[in-house]
Phi, psi and omega in degrees: 000143179255140180237145178224109178277145178203172173108358181289175174162199186254128178229165176265154174309133177095351180275169179247156179206145178242122177261149178238152179225103183266129183252150177206160172102329183222168174292109189303315186295356178274357192237132165280154181230142179230156176245136174229169173215157178220115175275160185298128180077006182243162176282158177296133188242129177288130180256316179176180181203159183226135183288173183310317187266353182077015181276339177233131176237153185224134181236147168286148179301329187293337184236359182301133182099336178253332184243141180228136179249135180214173179210156177227101181294340184284337174254004184048048181222140169249155187230148168237107177271124182240127187238155175056046185296147171223174190301329183291347176277350172305122183181169166270126187258132177237149171251157180211156184219147176201146180283347185289158183298142175273352191276052179209149177304334186293349178303340183269359184265135178305311189290354183283338188253137185274324184246135188229141165282173185276344177104144174223138187274129172241125180242128181243114178267139183262000000 
C-alpha cells in the first residue's frame, strides 16, 4: 500500500490542524494505521493508531486529549486532528500502515510498521 500524508503547514499556537493520510494500491481496510512525528534532532515518536475498521484507537499519553485519529475507509484515508497546537508540536508528521494487530505494545515502535508515507511538516509559531 502507498501512503501520502498531507495537510501540514505553518500555524499559530492554539490553532488546530487536520492531517490526512491517503492510501492507494491495496485495500485500505486491510491495514491498521498509525501516526508518528519527528522533531528536529529527536527520534520518531509514536502518537497513536487506529485499527482497520476504526473501532479502536490508541494514543500516546503525551498527546491524548488534544489529538484524535480517525479514518474513512470509503475514501481510503486516515486523519489526525490536532487541537491546541504549541511550539513543541513542530515536527514532520508521518503516517504508517501495517496489517498486524495493534493490540500489542509493539504498536508504538517504528519498526512495527511496514508501509510509510513521506511525511508532512507542521510548524507551530508561538
